[in-house]
N, C-alpha and C positions, 0 to 999 in steps of 0.2 A: 620445515615447520609442518606439524600435524594440525589439521584444522577440523573443527566439528561445526557443521551447519545444522541448526534446529529448525525443523519444519518440513512440509511435504508438498507445497504448492508450486505454482509457476514462479512466484517471487524467489523461493528457495532454490529452485532449479537454476534460475538466472544467476543467483549469487554464487552457487557452487561452480557453475560454468565459467563465470568471470574469475573467481578465485583460482580455478585450475589453470588459468592462463599465466599465472605468476610463476617465475622460476623459483620463488621462495616456498611454494606450496609443494610439500612432499606427499603426504597422504591426506585425502579429504574424506571425512565421514559425514553422512547425512542421517539425521535421526528425526522421524523415521525414513525420510526420503521418499522417492517414487521411482517407477520404472525408467523414466527419462533420465533421472539423475544418476542412474547406475553406470552411465558412460563415463562420468567424471568423479564419482564418489562411491564409497562403500556404504550401502544402506544398512541402518541399524534398526531392527524391529524389536518389539517387546518392552520398550521403555516409553512411558507416557511423557509428553513434552512438559507436563506439569509436575513431574516427579524430580524435583531439584536434586535430592540426595543421590538418586540412581544416576542422573546425568553427570554429576560431579564425580561419582565413583567410576563411571565409564571413562570420563576424561582423564582421570588420574591413571587408570590402568593402561590407557592407550597413548600416554605421553602427549596429550593434546596441549598445544601452546596457545591456541586462539579458538574461542567459542563465538560463533556468529549467530545471533538470535534473530530469526525471521519474523515470526508472528507476534501479535500484541499480547496474547494470553500469557505466555511464559515470562514476558517482560513485566506485566502487572503482577505476576506471581513471584517475582523476586529472583528469577534465575541468574541475572547478572550479579546480584549481590552474593549469591551462593557460590558462583564460579570464582568471583574475585576474592572472596574470603578464603578459598582454597589455593590462592596464589596463581591462578590461571587468568590470562588476559581475556577480556570479553568485549565484544562490540555490541553496544546497546546501552540504553539508560538503566539506572537503578530502578527499583520498585517505586521509590518516592518520586523520581523524575518522570516515570512512565504514567503518572497520574494525569499528565497533560493530555493523554489520550483516554486513559481509564475512566476519567470523570469529566464530562463536558462542563459540569458546574464548576469544577476546579479551574479548568482552562479559561472559562469565561470570566471568572472572578479575577484570575491573574491578569488577563488582558485589561479588564476594567481598572484594576489597581495601578497598572503601569502605563495606561494610555495607549495600548496597542490597538489599532483600528479593527473593529469587528462590529457585527450587528447588535442593535439594542436587544436586550433579553430579560427574561425573568425565569426563576427556577420554582418548580412546584412539586410537592409531595402528595397533594390531595387532588383527585380528579375534578371535583366540583369547582375548586378554586381555579384550576387550569381552564375549565370550560368558561367560567365567568370572565377570565382574562381574554380568551379568544373572542367572546361576544363583544367585549369592549373594544378590542383592537381591530377586529374584522379580518378579512382575507384579501390577498394571499398572505400566508403566514407559515412559519416553519416549526415543526414539532420534532424534537430529538429525544430519544431515550438517553438517559444520562450515562449509562455504562456501556460496556463493549457489546456490540450487536453484529459483529462480522461485516461491518460496512453497510448494513441494511437498516439501521435504526433511525433513519432520517426521513420524514415525510414532508415534502413541499406541498402544502395544501393550497390549492387555488380557490377553494370555496370554504365558507364557514362550516358547512356540513361535513366536508372532507376533514377539516381540522378537528372537529368534535369527535368524528369517528376514529381518528388517529389516537386521540387521548384515550378513548375506550379500549382500543386495540392494545395500546402500550401499557396503560396503567391498570386496567381492570381485567382484560383477557390475557395479559402477560405474554403477548406475542413474542417478546424478546426476553422472557424470563425476568430475573432480578434486575437486569439492565434497565428495566422500565419502572422501577420503584420510584424514581424521580424523573421528571421531564424538564428539559430546557425549551422554552418557547421563545422564538426569535422573530424579529422583523424580517420580511422578505427583502433580499437585496437584488437590485437590478444590475445586470452586467454580464460579463463573460467569465466563466470559471477557468482556472488554470491551476497547476500544481508546481510548486518549487520545493524540491528536496535539498537538503544540505548535509554535508559532513561537518561534525563539530567535536572538538575535544573539551568543550566546556568554556573555552575562551575564543579560540580561532574558529571562524566559520567559512566553509568553502561551498558556495552554492553549486548545485548540479545543473545540468541542462534542464530547462523547463519542459513541461509536458501537459497534455490535455487528455482527460479521461472521458469516456462515454458511459454514463451510469445506467441510462434507461435501456430496457431489454431490446427495443425494436427501432428500426430506422426512423429518422425524423425526431429522435429523442422522445419516442412514445413508449408507453407500457410501464410496467413496474420498475422500481429501482433495483439494481443488481450490485454485485461486488465490483463490476466494471466489465464492459463488453469489448473494450479495445482502447488503445491509446496511440498517441503519436508525439514525437519530439523533433525539434523544438516547437513550442506553441508561439505562433506569430504575435499574439497579443502581448507576450512577455518580451518586449523590446529590451535592449541594453539599459535604457533609461528606467523601464518598469522593474527590471531585476534589481537595479541599484536602489530604487525607491523601496522595494520589498525588503532588501537587506537592511536599509537604514531605519525603516519604520516598524518592521515586523521581526525579522530574524535576529538581528543584533539585540534589540530591546528584550526579546523573549529569552534569549540565552543569558543575558545579564540579569533579568528578573528571576530566573530559576536559581542562579547563583546567590542572589540576595535573599531568596526564600530558603536557603540552606538545602536546595535540591539540585546541585550542579548537574547539567545535562550533557551527556556524551553519547555519540552514536550518530544516527540519522534522524534529523527532525524533518518531518513532512508538513509543509504549510499548504493546506487547501485554500485557495484564494478566490475571491470574487473581484474582478477588475471593474470597479464602479466609476461613475463620473467624478467621484472624489478621490480616486486612486485605489490601490489594492487594500482589501479588507480580508480578515481571516474568516473563512467558513468553518474550518476545523483544523486542529493539529493532530497528526498521528506520530507515534513514538517510534516509528520504524519505516522501512522502505514500503512504498505503496505497491499494490498489486491490482492492475497490471502496469503501473508506471515504471517499475524496475525493469520490466522487459524491454522498454525502449530507451531508458536512460543509460543503463550499464553498457549496452553494446556501443555507445558513443564515447565511453571513457577510454582514453588512451593510456592513462597512468596505471600503475600497478595497484590493484585493489587491496592486496595483502598489506603493502606498505602503508596505505591510507588508513586502513582499519587499525593496524597496530599503533599508528601515530595518534589516532583518536583515543585509543585506550591509554596511551602513555602521556598524553598531553603535549605532544610535539608536532601537531598538525601544521603549525606555522613554518616548519622546516620542509614541508612537502610541496612539490610542484604538481598541482592537479590540473591535467590537461585533457581537453575534449576534442573529438573529431568535428570538423565543420561539415557534418552530413546530417541526414534525417533518418529517423527510424519509425516504423509503424508496426503495431501489434494488433492482430485481429483475433478475438477470442472465439473459439468454436465451443458451443455449449450444448448440453443435452436437452432434448425436447421437453418442454414444461418448465425449465428453469426460468425464474428463481423459485417457483413453487415445486410441486412433486415432479420427480424425473426418474427415468429408468437408469439402472446400473448394469454393468456386465456385458455391454454390447461391444463386439470386436471392432477394432480401429484398423483401417487399412490406409496405405499410401504415405506413411510417415517418411520412409526413405525417399520417395518420389518428391516430396516437398523439400527435403534437404537438398536433393539433386537440383532443384529449381532455384537454389541459392537462399533458401529460408532457414532460419533457426527455429526449431519447434520446441517450445518449453511446455512440459507436462504440468497440468494444474490439478486434474482429477482423473488419474489413471491407475490401473492395477494389472498384475499378471494373472491370467487364468488359462489353464490348459495350454501353456506355451505361447499364448497370444497376449498382446496388450489390449485391455478393454477399458471401457468408461467406468469411472468410479467417483464421479462428482458432478456438480452442476456446470461449472466451468471446466471443460475437459482439457483443452489445449490453447496455447497462445502461439499463433504463427507470426513470426517476426522477420521483417526484412529491413535492411539498411541500404541506403542509396544516396546519391548526391543531393537529391531534393525530395520533398514530401510526395509529389506526384509519382516519381519513379519508385519510391518505397511502397506506396499504396498499390501500384500495379504489380509489383513483385510479390508483395504479401498475399494479395488475392489470387495470384497465379499459384502460389503455394497452397492456399486454402482449397482450391479446386482439385488438388491431387489427393486430398484426405477425405475419407468417408467413414461414417458410423451411423447407426440407425437413429433417425429423427434429429440429426445434427442441425443446428441453426446458428447463424451468425449475422451480425449487422453488416450491411453492404455499403454503409456510408461513413466508415471510420475516416477521420481526418477531413470530413466535408467542410468544416469551417475554414481550414487552411486552404483548401482547394478553391473555395468560393471567393477568396480575397483577391 
């Protein structure tokens, strides 16, 4: 089977790496891919991930039988619809179903209608009305840009001033562009965050191993929000009982609700959760694999990812045995100095082979080729991943790998998985 993976980050590198382990995978292409993916896939440059017609044309010319869409933008741009219309299997939701991530107002409205547990909220299109609501509700409070903001459009405001500033930044200064033309303002939920992703064919749901992300830039969960500075799996807070409760109260009702709304959902549904005193509640839904959650979840998958993805596309997931390793995985993100604000590009990276020799898998997130070297080309540059019998061993192994790698002004959090280790 010829497979095309759409995207260029650490998530897509992980997807291509895992797909390449299947005996069913003949040739894997990555569009546009990155230097790390070149080990397992042929990188395709010169086609934008939003150019549906050119992607379909490429897929037809190269006898692609499965298209795996990594990022959210091509999903909300209708790539799965275009590929499917051309008679090619695709892993991912349709444009209509991807609204569950593309519009926070849509997903909150869906949850309210079907009684899926989430934070109390209101939607605003006028900044003055949003400010008035904040003054009435007080802080802490959560401000979210309605549209796609690359994982950064959420401000957890601990003071009223911070919340009012967030409204100005999002709605008036357009910090996230058109994504901020509407805002969703939510109550602040107390608890521990966790992520539970699942495979689904629109009816059957197979939860993956739970994980926990670290969004803040610096140790101790301090500093600005990022796309994610590291992850580990499984998350201790997600006991078997909590996973079952999440399935019963969130995953199953959501998939059933999407079908009832005429937007059947296939692919990977990502539930970002807050584990509160009242049980799990949805912080947000994503319409695809998380980044960097994918980097710790897929290394723990024992089953064939090609089989699972084809079954999701075909509606036959109930026939699949999806099995997971009883181990732990840890991902430490190495970022460019200054991230998530301005950062430098083009700095040489050394020690990649040494990290692999230390037993780590290094997934490229923001790299490029320059003068025969691999150089930095993004804010989150690399994800250094280790798998071991338990979280403590995986943490030690991952950081041993990180210490082998160097580039100018590199920084990373030194407390990934600290919640698991403190238990």
